[in-house]
Phi, psi and omega in degrees: 000137179253141177253139179292140178278353180248148177243130178308144184304317181297321179293324180295316179299318180296320181295314180294322181294336181278350182258099180286131178292144179296149182289154171286127183248148172246113182259116181252143179230126174258108183272000180260152179271041176225154178291146177241124173208159184058027169257132188267126175268130179252123177248121177284126184293334177292344178275357184261155175301153185299325182294335176273314183297326180289340182239029192297334180297338183248012182260132179242169176259114188254132177261103183293336181288338181241359179054049181209159175264146175273161171291132179230169177211138176259142183229130175261094188295320184260005175056040178260008180090357179243134182288139183249332183226145168245124182239152176202167181237107176277167170240124187232136176289163177303141175046059186225169174235154182213141179240132175238155177249144170263119183209164181295133179248107188291324180239117179270123182287152174287132183235136180289138179277072181296325186259108194221148174205154177192161169280148182237083184295337179283350179238053178055043176050048164300154163245128185236151179208154184202165165225206182282354187237325186219166176213155183216166167206161174214178199242143187254188188294329180294322177295323177293319182298323179301317179294315183294334178268003178075023181259158182281157171094354182266179178202141171248108184192135169256019174290166183247130181262146176255132168254124188266117184252141171259347189244161182260005179258165184295141181233345187306302182297321182297315183291317179295318180296317179296324178291314185287321187263331185241355181071021179274118186282131174276004172275359175238147182275116177252023176115343183249351185125192183191171171249097175234024178268133182264129176251303184056224179266011179284180174279352179061232184251058173124013177291161185263154176203151174249128183263131172266163185299331182270024181063027171268137183244138179247132182221160174281167173265202182295157175295151182257329179219153178226157176213114176277118184265326182195145167224159180166196184287338187242334185203139161249140186221132181205165179239144174234128176257149179234145173297145177306135184233156186281129172249181182292340182236022179133193184278146181247132175251128189221138169219136177249137168245118188243134175231141177228121187255155178305138174079005184248142175269349180243140172265158177258128179243115176256122186248127168262118188216136179234144177110357178204151175252006176207151181200169181229144173255128188247153170242125178295137178278000176051245184267014180056040181235039183227186181236134177266128179246116187256115180231060177062249182276010178238129181235129182232136172237109180262120185229153170282120189231096180050055177067016172233180175247127173240125184236108179270149182219144170231135183223141177222152173302151184304326183295337180261355184280134177243302181189191173225153174207158181246135172230110188222075180281005181062039177240131184308134177071004178246356183269119185215157161247137188239143167259115183277133191234147175265131173269123182243122180053044178063027180217159184205144174232131171211165184237141184224138177186192183200167172229131177248128187301328181290344180285338181061025182285338177229150184293326177197181184293328178296323177297322176296316178297319178298319178301315182292319179294320176296319180298320178301319179292319181294324178298322179283342184227072183293157174300131180279138185240129176226117180261128179235000000 
């Protein structure tokens, strides 16, 4: 009996259609003997097959062990209208591996925009950002112009302000709206938290400064431009540009890219900087009624704050860590503890955040310290990603 060497076209199509291609898998490995959660996995869309990248708006991260999709977020890093990253947050047991599938998600669930940021032109162009645990703000060019023009209400500062939250839902828009329309001050606690942290011309909770040998400090002024890159359930991401500023050895060029992820008390600050190979991130000592906790590349300032405890932290990867130093001349807005940082190839990464006792996010201060120490280890040992 002879078999034909050709297969009719219709039969070929039927044969190929019956063979489902294996799913694209994301294989994650946790090499640490600690649980991993609220850590964000970033998948570059250019690493995916064309059939997925072309339909990325409808692609989800599926957990076959639980028969469910995870919350995801797409990010357009360069703002060209095409998505560049798919992010999600797995939960992994100590020393474990996990496999997820990338597949079409027919129904996209509604997700709360916990991670949010925006410019606030009605409040002298503050830029504010938050997630489910913490909130921050810093100051823009209009606030600087008021000072330079001799008018009231302005501020010249690249320091970082803390907004203290008791709730896990967004408050930025709510607090500003209540202030603007009803005259309800967000400097007072009405049940959700408040802004009673003083920045002034200090570094606040993580601003940068360059120290000269004679204890002279050089700092940038307010940001000059901003760009909101993403908001969503898992991450807010934005850029702040600064006018070139004078350092001890010439002019400094600076841009910050800041991200704040769901479930995290610390934001990540990526700095592009030219004109120096070292810089320091400072925490204001406020009323000098606190304790400095020195843990190598981790710096904590625990203070008594209006009958509560506010504990600020700065953390950097080991490769950027240089030292720590204290400058406390007992002059308002000039008293700081600093984490000294190495600038490598015109770039720097550090993390900034806080814990407020009224938030009840940690059982006590020791639990907060344990959280920070674990985070330091996790930064040095990220979850391993293998796409197949």
